[in-house]
C-alpha positions as CSV (number, residue, x, y, z in Angstrom):
1,M,86.9,44.8,70.3
2,A,85.5,45.0,73.8
3,D,82.3,46.6,72.6
4,C,81.9,43.9,70.0
5,G,82.4,41.1,72.6
6,S,80.0,42.6,75.1
7,N,77.4,43.2,72.3
8,Q,77.7,39.5,71.3
9,K,77.4,38.4,74.9
10,E,74.1,40.4,75.3
11,L,72.7,39.0,72.1
12,I,73.6,35.4,73.2
13,L,71.9,36.0,76.6
14,Q,68.8,37.4,75.0
15,Y,68.5,34.6,72.5
16,L,69.0,31.9,75.2
17,L,66.3,33.6,77.3
18,E,63.8,33.4,74.5
19,A,64.8,30.0,73.0
20,G,65.7,28.1,76.2
21,E,68.5,26.0,74.9
22,A,70.4,25.7,71.6
23,T,73.6,24.5,70.1
24,A,76.5,26.9,69.2
25,L,75.7,26.6,65.5
26,V,72.0,27.6,66.0
27,I,73.1,30.5,68.2
28,S,75.6,31.7,65.6
29,K,73.0,31.5,62.7
30,N,70.5,33.5,64.7
31,L,73.2,36.2,65.4
32,G,73.9,36.4,61.7
33,L,77.3,34.7,61.9
34,R,78.7,32.0,59.7
35,G,79.6,29.2,62.1
36,A,79.9,28.0,65.6
37,K,83.6,28.9,65.8
38,Q,82.6,32.6,66.0
39,V,80.6,32.2,69.2
40,N,82.5,29.4,71.0
41,P,85.1,31.6,72.7
42,T,82.3,33.9,74.0
43,L,80.3,30.9,75.3
44,Y,83.2,29.4,77.1
45,A,84.1,32.8,78.7
46,M,80.4,33.2,79.8
47,E,80.5,29.6,81.2
48,K,83.5,30.6,83.4
49,Q,81.6,33.7,84.6
50,G,78.6,31.5,85.5
51,D,76.2,33.1,83.0
52,V,75.6,29.9,81.0
53,S,75.8,26.2,81.5
54,R,76.8,23.5,79.0
55,N,75.4,20.0,78.6
56,A,78.5,18.0,77.5
57,E,76.7,14.6,77.4
58,V,75.3,15.2,73.9
59,T,77.1,16.1,70.7
60,P,77.1,18.9,69.7
61,H,77.0,20.5,73.2
62,I,73.8,22.3,74.2
63,W,74.0,25.6,75.9
64,E,71.4,27.3,78.3
65,L,71.3,30.1,80.8
66,S,72.3,29.4,84.3
67,V,69.6,29.4,87.0
68,H,70.7,32.6,88.7
69,R,71.2,34.4,85.3
70,R,67.8,33.5,84.1
71,E,66.2,34.7,87.3
72,R,67.9,38.0,87.1
73,M,66.9,38.5,83.4
74,E,63.3,37.5,84.1
75,R,63.1,40.0,87.0
76,S,64.4,42.8,84.8
77,L,61.9,41.8,82.1
78,K,59.0,42.0,84.5
79,A,60.2,45.3,85.8
80,E,60.3,46.7,82.2
81,R,56.7,45.5,81.5
82,S,55.3,47.0,84.7
83,A,56.9,50.4,84.1
84,P,54.2,51.8,81.8
85,A,51.5,51.0,84.4
86,R,53.3,52.8,87.1
87,V,53.9,55.9,84.9
88,E,50.2,56.1,84.2
89,G,49.2,55.8,87.9
90,M,51.6,58.6,89.0
91,G,49.5,61.4,87.5
92,S,52.4,63.1,85.9
93,G,51.1,64.6,82.6
94,F,52.5,61.8,80.4
95,Q,50.0,59.1,79.4
96,A,51.2,55.8,78.3
97,V,47.8,55.0,76.7
98,P,47.1,57.2,73.7
99,P,44.4,59.7,74.4
100,G,40.9,58.9,73.2
101,L,41.1,55.1,73.6
102,E,39.5,55.3,77.1
103,S,36.5,57.2,75.9
104,L,36.1,54.8,73.0
105,E,36.1,51.9,75.3
106,A,33.6,53.5,77.6
107,N,31.3,54.4,74.7
108,A,31.5,50.8,73.5
109,E,30.4,49.5,76.9
110,A,27.6,52.0,77.2
111,E,26.3,51.1,73.7
112,D,26.4,47.5,74.6
113,E,24.3,48.0,77.7
114,S,21.9,50.4,76.0
115,N,21.1,47.8,73.3
116,G,20.6,45.0,75.9
117,G,23.8,43.2,74.9
118,Q,22.2,42.2,71.6
119,W,25.5,42.8,69.7
120,A,27.3,40.4,71.9
121,T,25.1,37.3,72.1
122,D,22.0,37.5,69.9
123,D,21.7,35.0,67.1
124,I,25.4,34.2,67.1
125,P,26.7,30.7,68.1
126,E,29.1,30.9,71.0
127,F,32.0,29.4,69.1
128,L,31.7,32.1,66.4
129,N,31.1,35.0,68.7
130,A,33.9,37.6,68.2
131,I,32.5,40.1,70.7
132,S,32.3,39.0,74.3
133,R,30.8,40.9,77.2
134,D,32.9,39.0,79.8
135,G,36.2,39.7,78.0
136,G,38.0,42.9,78.7
137,G,36.7,45.0,75.9
138,T,36.2,44.3,72.2
139,V,38.3,41.7,70.5
140,A,38.6,41.7,66.7
141,V,39.2,38.3,65.1
142,S,40.6,38.2,61.6
143,L,39.8,35.1,59.7
144,A,42.6,35.8,57.2
145,A,45.4,36.2,59.6
146,P,46.8,33.1,61.4
147,P,46.0,32.8,65.1
148,P,48.6,34.3,67.5
149,Q,49.6,30.9,68.9
150,N,50.3,29.7,65.3
151,L,52.4,32.8,64.7
152,R,54.4,32.2,67.8
153,A,55.1,28.6,66.8
154,K,56.0,29.6,63.3
155,L,58.4,32.3,64.6
156,Q,60.1,29.8,66.8
157,E,60.4,27.4,63.8
158,V,61.9,29.9,61.5
159,R,64.4,31.3,64.1
160,A,66.2,27.9,64.0
161,K,67.0,28.6,60.3
162,N,69.1,31.2,58.6
163,P,67.6,34.6,59.6
164,V,67.1,35.9,56.1
165,S,65.4,32.8,54.8
166,G,63.4,32.4,58.0
167,L,62.1,36.0,57.8
168,M,61.1,35.5,54.1
169,E,59.3,32.3,55.0
170,F,57.5,34.0,57.9
171,A,56.5,36.9,55.6
172,Q,55.1,34.5,53.0
173,Y,53.2,32.7,55.8
174,Q,51.5,35.9,56.8
175,G,51.0,37.1,53.2
176,H,53.2,40.2,53.7
177,N,55.7,41.8,51.4
178,C,59.3,41.8,52.8
179,E,62.1,44.0,51.4
180,F,65.7,44.5,52.4
181,L,66.7,48.2,51.9
182,L,70.4,49.1,51.4
183,L,70.4,52.5,53.1
184,D,74.0,53.6,52.9
185,Q,77.5,52.5,52.0
186,S,80.4,54.2,53.6
187,G,84.1,53.7,54.5
188,P,87.1,53.1,52.3
189,S,87.2,50.3,49.7
190,H,89.3,48.0,51.9
191,D,86.9,48.4,54.8
192,P,83.4,49.3,53.6
193,R,80.4,49.6,55.9
194,F,76.9,48.7,54.8
195,R,73.6,49.7,56.5
196,M,70.6,47.5,55.8
197,Q,67.0,47.8,57.0
198,V,64.0,45.5,56.7
199,M,60.6,46.8,55.5
200,L,57.9,44.2,56.3
201,D,54.5,45.1,54.9
202,G,55.3,48.8,54.9
203,R,56.7,48.7,58.5
204,L,60.4,49.7,59.0
205,F,62.6,47.8,61.5
206,P,65.9,48.7,63.1
207,V,69.0,49.4,60.9
208,A,71.8,46.9,60.9
209,E,75.4,47.7,60.0
210,A,78.2,45.4,59.0
211,S,81.3,45.1,56.8
212,N,79.5,43.3,54.0
213,K,76.0,43.2,52.7
214,K,75.4,39.6,53.6
215,V,76.2,40.0,57.2
216,A,74.2,43.3,57.4
217,K,71.2,41.6,55.8
218,K,71.4,38.7,58.3
219,D,71.7,41.1,61.3
220,A,68.7,43.1,60.1
221,A,66.6,39.9,59.6
222,A,67.6,38.5,63.0
223,A,66.7,41.8,64.8
224,T,63.3,41.8,63.0
225,L,62.6,38.3,64.1
226,R,63.5,39.1,67.7
227,I,61.1,42.1,67.7
228,L,58.3,40.1,66.2
229,L,58.6,37.3,68.7
230,R,58.8,39.8,71.6
231,E,55.6,41.5,70.3
232,I,53.7,38.2,69.9
233,E,54.6,37.2,73.5
234,G,53.0,40.3,74.8
235,G,56.2,42.3,75.6
236,G,57.6,45.4,74.0
237,A,60.5,45.5,71.7
238,E,64.0,45.7,73.0
239,E,65.0,49.1,74.4
240,G,67.9,49.5,72.0
241,L,66.0,48.5,69.0
242,T,63.0,50.8,69.5
243,A,64.7,54.0,70.8
244,G,63.8,55.8,67.6
245,V,60.1,54.8,67.9
246,D,60.0,55.8,71.6
247,Q,61.5,59.2,70.8
248,A,59.0,59.8,68.1
249,M,56.0,59.1,70.5
250,D,57.4,60.8,73.6
251,P,56.3,64.5,73.7
252,T,59.2,65.3,76.0
253,S,61.8,64.0,73.5
254,D,64.7,66.2,72.6
255,V,64.5,65.2,68.9
256,P,64.1,68.5,67.1
257,E,62.2,67.1,64.1
258,V,60.7,63.9,63.1
259,V,61.8,62.8,59.7
260,E,58.8,62.2,57.4
261,G,58.8,58.9,55.5
262,P,61.4,56.2,55.5
263,P,65.1,56.9,54.6
264,Q,65.9,56.7,51.0
265,A,67.3,53.4,50.0
266,L,70.3,52.9,47.7
267,S,68.8,49.7,46.3
268,R,65.3,48.4,46.5
269,S,62.5,47.2,44.3
270,L,59.5,49.3,43.3
271,P,56.0,48.2,44.3
272,G,55.1,45.2,42.3
273,G,58.4,43.5,42.9
274,K,60.3,44.8,39.8
275,N,63.7,46.3,39.7
276,P,63.6,49.9,38.2
277,V,66.4,49.0,35.7
278,S,64.3,46.1,34.4
279,M,61.2,48.2,34.2
280,L,63.1,50.8,32.1
281,M,64.4,48.0,29.7
282,E,60.8,46.7,29.3
283,Y,59.5,50.2,28.7
284,S,62.2,50.7,26.0
285,Q,61.3,47.4,24.4
286,R,57.6,48.3,24.2
287,T,58.0,51.9,23.0
288,G,61.3,51.7,21.0
289,N,62.9,54.6,22.9
290,P,66.5,53.8,23.6
291,I,67.6,53.9,27.3
292,E,71.1,55.2,28.1
293,F,72.8,55.6,31.5
294,I,75.0,58.7,31.5
295,N,77.9,59.0,34.1
296,T,77.8,62.8,34.7
297,G,80.7,63.0,37.2
298,Q,82.4,61.9,40.3
299,E,83.0,63.7,43.6
300,G,84.7,63.0,46.9
301,P,88.1,61.6,47.8
302,P,89.4,58.3,46.4
303,H,88.5,56.3,49.5
304,D,84.9,57.6,49.7
305,P,83.8,58.5,46.1
306,R,80.3,59.7,45.0
307,F,79.2,58.7,41.5
308,M,76.5,60.7,39.6
309,F,74.3,59.1,37.0
310,R,71.2,60.1,35.1
311,V,69.0,58.3,32.6
312,K,68.4,59.4,29.0
313,I,65.1,58.2,27.5
314,G,65.1,59.0,23.8
315,E,65.9,62.7,23.8
316,S,64.8,63.5,27.3
317,L,67.0,63.6,30.4
318,C,65.8,62.5,33.8
319,A,66.9,63.7,37.3
320,E,70.4,63.0,38.5
321,S,71.2,60.7,41.3
322,S,74.4,60.0,43.3
323,A,75.6,57.0,45.4
324,P,78.9,55.6,46.7
325,S,79.1,53.0,43.9
326,K,78.3,53.1,40.2
327,K,75.8,50.2,40.5
328,A,73.9,52.0,43.3
329,A,73.9,55.3,41.4
330,R,72.5,53.5,38.3
331,Q,69.8,52.0,40.4
332,L,68.8,55.3,41.9
333,A,68.9,57.0,38.5
334,A,66.6,54.3,37.1
335,E,64.2,54.7,40.0
336,E,64.0,58.5,39.4
337,A,63.3,57.8,35.7
338,V,60.6,55.3,36.5
339,K,59.0,57.8,38.9
340,E,59.0,60.5,36.1
341,L,57.5,58.1,33.6
342,M,54.8,57.1,36.1
343,A,54.0,60.7,36.9
344,D,53.6,61.5,33.2
345,G,51.3,58.5,32.8
346,R,53.6,56.8,30.3
347,L,54.3,53.8,32.6
348,Q,52.1,51.8,34.9
349,L,53.3,49.3,37.5
350,N,50.7,46.8,36.3
351,K,50.5,45.5,32.8
352,P,47.9,47.4,30.7
353,Q,44.8,45.4,29.9
354,F,43.6,45.6,26.3
355,P,39.8,45.0,26.1
356,L,38.5,42.6,23.5
357,C,36.3,44.0,20.8
358,L,32.9,42.3,20.9
359,S,30.3,42.5,18.2
360,G,26.6,43.2,18.7
361,D,25.1,43.7,22.1
362,E,27.8,41.9,23.9
363,G,30.2,44.8,23.6
364,G,28.0,47.3,25.5
365,F,29.8,46.9,28.7
366,M,33.3,47.8,27.3
367,P,34.4,50.5,24.9
368,A,34.3,49.5,21.3
369,C,37.5,49.5,19.3
370,P,37.6,52.4,16.8
371,S,36.7,51.5,13.3
372,L,39.6,51.6,10.9
373,P,39.4,53.5,7.5
374,P,39.2,51.3,4.4
375,L,42.4,50.6,2.5
376,T,43.2,52.4,-0.6
377,E,44.6,50.7,-3.7
378,E,48.1,52.2,-3.0
379,E,48.0,50.7,0.5
380,L,47.0,47.3,-0.8
381,R,49.8,47.5,-3.3
382,S,52.3,48.5,-0.6
383,A,51.2,45.5,1.5
384,H,51.9,43.1,-1.3
385,E,55.3,44.7,-2.1
386,A,56.3,44.5,1.6
387,G,56.7,40.8,1.2
388,V,54.8,39.7,4.3
389,G,55.2,36.0,3.3
390,D,59.0,36.4,3.0
391,L,59.2,38.1,6.4
392,I,57.2,35.3,8.1
393,S,59.4,32.7,6.3
394,H,62.5,34.4,7.7
395,L,60.9,34.5,11.2
396,N,60.2,30.8,11.1
397,N,63.7,29.7,10.1
398,N,66.3,31.8,11.9
399,A,65.6,35.4,12.9
400,V,69.3,36.6,12.6
401,S,70.0,35.1,9.1
402,G,66.4,36.0,8.0
403,L,66.9,39.7,8.9
404,L,70.3,39.8,7.1
405,E,68.8,38.1,4.1
406,Y,65.8,40.5,4.0
407,A,68.2,43.5,4.2
408,R,70.5,42.1,1.5
409,A,67.6,41.5,-0.9
410,R,66.5,45.1,-0.6
411,G,70.0,46.7,-0.5
412,F,69.9,47.8,3.1
413,A,72.8,47.6,5.6
414,A,71.8,45.6,8.6
415,E,73.6,45.1,12.0
416,I,72.7,43.8,15.5
417,R,74.6,45.8,18.0
418,L,75.3,45.3,21.7
419,V,74.1,48.6,23.3
420,G,74.4,47.8,27.0
421,Q,75.3,45.3,29.7
422,S,74.2,45.1,33.3
423,G,74.0,42.8,36.2
424,P,76.6,40.9,38.2
425,P,79.1,38.6,36.6
426,H,77.2,35.4,37.6
427,E,73.9,36.8,36.1
428,P,74.7,39.3,33.3
429,K,72.1,41.0,31.2
430,F,72.9,41.9,27.6
431,T,70.9,44.5,25.7
432,Y,70.9,44.2,21.9
433,Q,69.3,46.4,19.2
434,A,68.9,45.8,15.5
435,K,69.5,48.4,12.9
436,L,68.2,48.2,9.3
437,G,69.4,50.9,6.9
438,G,69.3,54.0,9.1
439,R,66.5,52.8,11.3
440,W,66.8,51.4,14.9
441,F,64.4,48.8,16.2
442,P,63.3,48.2,19.8
443,P,66.1,47.0,22.1
444,V,65.8,43.7,23.9
445,C,67.4,42.2,27.0
446,A,68.7,38.6,27.3
447,S,70.9,36.5,29.6
448,N,73.4,35.7,27.0
449,K,74.7,37.2,23.7
450,K,73.4,34.6,21.4
451,Q,69.9,34.8,22.7
452,G,70.1,38.6,22.7
453,K,70.9,38.7,19.0
454,Q,68.1,36.3,18.2
455,E,65.6,38.4,20.3
456,A,66.7,41.6,18.6
457,A,66.4,40.2,15.1
458,D,63.0,38.6,16.0
459,A,61.8,42.0,17.4
460,A,62.8,43.7,14.2
461,L,61.1,41.2,11.9
462,R,57.9,41.4,14.0
463,V,57.8,45.1,13.7
464,L,58.3,44.9,9.9
465,I,55.5,42.3,9.7
466,G,53.2,44.4,11.9
467,E,53.7,47.4,9.6
468,A,53.1,45.4,6.5
469,E,50.0,43.8,8.0
470,K,48.7,47.2,9.2
471,A,48.0,48.1,5.6
472,A,46.4,44.7,4.8
473,R,44.4,44.1,7.9
474,T,42.6,40.8,8.4
475,G,39.3,40.8,6.8
476,E,40.1,43.5,4.3
477,L,42.0,41.3,2.0
478,T,40.2,38.3,0.6
479,P,41.9,34.9,1.2
480,A,42.7,34.5,-2.5
481,E,44.8,37.7,-2.3
482,L,47.0,36.5,0.6
483,P,50.6,37.0,-0.3
484,L,51.7,33.4,0.2
485,S,55.4,32.7,-0.4
486,G,55.1,28.9,-0.7
487,G,52.7,26.5,-2.3
488,T,52.5,23.8,0.4
489,I,49.7,23.5,2.8
490,H,52.2,24.0,5.7
491,D,53.2,27.4,4.2
492,Q,49.6,28.4,3.9
493,I,48.7,27.5,7.5
494,A,51.8,29.3,8.8
495,M,50.9,32.3,6.8
496,L,47.3,32.3,8.0
497,S,48.4,31.9,11.7
498,H,50.9,34.7,11.7
499,Q,48.7,37.0,9.7
500,R,45.9,36.6,12.2
501,F,48.3,37.1,15.1
502,N,49.8,40.3,13.7
503,A,46.3,41.6,12.9
504,L,45.2,41.2,16.5
505,T,48.3,42.7,18.0
506,T,49.0,45.6,15.6
507,R,48.4,48.3,18.4
508,I,50.4,46.4,21.0
509,Q,53.2,44.8,19.0
510,H,56.1,45.9,21.2
511,S,54.5,44.5,24.4
512,L,54.2,41.0,23.0
513,L,57.9,40.5,22.0
514,G,58.6,38.2,24.9
515,R,55.8,35.7,24.1
516,K,57.9,33.4,22.0
517,I,55.4,30.5,21.4
518,L,52.4,30.8,19.1
519,A,49.7,28.0,18.8
520,T,46.8,28.2,16.4
521,I,44.1,25.8,15.1
522,V,43.1,26.4,11.5
523,M,39.9,25.0,10.0
524,K,39.9,24.1,6.3
525,R,36.7,23.5,4.3
526,G,37.2,22.0,0.9
527,E,39.9,23.6,-1.2
528,G,39.8,26.9,0.6
529,L,42.8,28.4,2.4
530,G,41.2,28.0,5.8
531,T,40.3,30.1,8.8
532,V,42.0,30.5,12.2
533,V,39.4,29.4,14.8
534,S,41.6,29.5,17.9
535,L,44.9,31.3,18.8
536,G,47.1,31.4,21.9
537,T,50.5,32.7,22.9
538,G,52.7,31.9,25.9
539,N,56.0,30.6,27.1
540,R,57.2,27.1,27.4
541,C,58.0,27.7,31.1
542,V,58.1,30.7,33.4
543,K,61.5,32.0,34.5
544,G,62.3,31.9,38.2
545,E,62.4,35.7,38.5
546,E,59.0,36.0,36.8
547,L,57.2,33.8,39.4
548,S,54.7,35.7,41.6
549,L,52.6,34.8,44.6
550,K,50.3,37.8,43.8
551,G,49.0,36.5,40.5
552,D,51.1,38.9,38.4
553,T,52.2,35.9,36.3
554,V,50.1,32.9,35.3
555,N,52.4,29.9,35.9
556,D,50.5,27.5,33.6
557,C,50.1,29.6,30.5
558,H,51.3,27.5,27.6
559,A,50.2,28.5,24.1
560,E,49.0,25.1,23.3
561,I,46.7,25.0,26.4
562,I,45.3,28.4,25.6
563,S,44.6,27.4,22.0
564,R,42.9,24.2,23.0
565,R,40.6,26.0,25.4
566,G,39.6,28.4,22.6
567,F,39.0,25.4,20.3
568,I,36.7,23.8,22.8
569,R,34.6,27.0,22.9
570,F,34.5,27.0,19.1
571,L,33.2,23.5,19.0
572,Y,30.6,24.3,21.6
573,A,29.4,27.3,19.6
574,E,29.2,25.1,16.5
575,L,27.1,22.6,18.5
576,L,24.7,25.3,19.4
577,K,24.4,26.3,15.8
578,H,23.5,22.7,14.8
579,C,20.8,22.5,17.6
580,E,19.3,25.7,16.2
581,G,19.1,24.1,12.7
582,S,21.8,26.2,11.0
583,E,23.3,24.9,7.8
584,D,26.6,26.6,8.6
585,S,27.5,24.3,11.4
586,I,30.4,21.9,11.0
587,F,28.4,19.0,12.4
588,E,26.0,16.6,10.7
589,P,23.9,13.8,12.1
590,A,25.4,10.3,12.4
591,E,24.2,6.9,13.5
592,E,22.9,6.2,17.0
593,N,21.8,9.8,17.6
594,K,25.4,11.1,17.5
595,L,27.0,13.9,15.5
596,R,30.1,14.0,13.4
597,I,32.2,16.6,11.6
598,K,31.4,17.1,7.9
599,P,33.8,15.1,5.6
600,D,35.1,18.2,3.9
601,T,36.1,19.9,7.1
602,T,39.6,19.4,8.6
603,F,41.5,21.0,11.5
604,H,45.2,21.7,11.7
605,L,47.3,22.5,14.8
606,Y,50.2,24.9,14.2
607,I,52.8,25.6,16.9
608,R,55.6,28.0,16.4
609,W,58.3,27.5,19.1
610,A,61.1,29.8,20.0
611,Y,63.8,30.4,17.3
612,G,61.8,29.1,14.4
613,R,61.0,25.5,15.2
614,C,57.5,24.7,13.9
615,L,55.1,21.8,14.3
616,F,52.0,20.9,12.2
617,L,49.4,18.4,13.2
618,A,46.2,17.6,11.2
619,F,43.1,15.9,12.6
């Protein structure tokens, strides 16, 4: 308890030295504590000792360092800053300045003189000159990074907030990636100890330890903010916080070996911001390979157990991982599986880009899509027998009842099974998988059971539609031969829209399961069935966990907007056709030198929302 009190006292003194004055609540928040009650006893004891003074005229009371205490701490700080200069001037074999920098500086000055100083002043306005002969050496100015004074003001601003949120705000301000790594969990279940570490833009900061994750996270964030502020003000980091760094740089250190790379974290996100468990689920959804977490054993005493997990992808087993808790072990096992998939080239962190097929000379700059063999009579017959129209009808109404009805009509046994559940109680993730006959379809993950069943049935129906459409690819069946299941114009437009969508996504069917909204614009001429002239897919809104500041997710990507943009391009192309005198254009001359769409041409907007709700608009 004495060590804890003295440590808190030192932290309070250090914070008041940097901040000047603060209330007890602000001090407690910057120390990673919950409220002012946790620091008030220490503050009153320090006031009796003469280390701090209290302004009782305002409410809440404001605390600051006493005059003599501030003078003592400032003298100690100046002595620490002047120590490296004295070490360099003593001529002892240790150099505080890394070797090679002096020669580089001398060479830079010599080169400047040999060129007549042209690099410093010629043809550059004074207010834009980043290289000054009068300054002490070369100064590199980054236009992307905020100026140091702005960084210092921003740091002072965020330190008044919760340390975790303040650090995240500062990282976003600088454009850096900030991660909190759970390094270790030890101790019995009634008194656990957690070790957390901050990694800011690839740089590791001191480890913080506490009795729960929240406090450890706050302590790590508060220590990181203190170090960053100390560096911006021109001083070194605190002695206790940089001992590991000093030992690594000091050639006389007694450390036998420098550990290569950061310590392995029990829980962290892979590059790209995604959780390894989520990446595995998405990979399973795209490829159809089931994912299973296998508990291979447990070691250690009851108060300090070690759980072993490994991931099974299809029929292959991945490396085993162990951790003090089942959740952490699953996380590490998923990370090992993701690394193996990435090493084999079966998984990329970024979404694969599928090039569009262009006709004529426009496709010279990208690989052309391979030509598909012509359909045989047996394949055409199989496509009709597959009942594509019935499948799309089931997809538009209700996916679960549609899949069961489809199975019942063909004598298959169908079920939608819960194959896995993960996540905390307040944010569970349910994994469902549809089975038709003896065949399993790709698993899907959802936040509730009802949505999971709908998604699994939807995925199964889309796979069946894609397989049926694969035999009857768009353009190889004439419009008169389309297997329409209804006689209304609405059924025909829905059939055309889904047939075109499935034809475009035959090779990447699994990766499009999450795009629940389809919007198309169909052009009809006379009594014909019509042609899809524009198509777009998207979501009604982007989930909070899918938002990205790096451009990984397009926030405004509604299917209707994408389809409208394509339709505008189509109209512009038709306008160019008319200007060239083509008879195939949809435009014809009108009065007052204007154009109008031909009377026999109509356009229909089809929107298929999630879970079967559809909308038709004609114009």
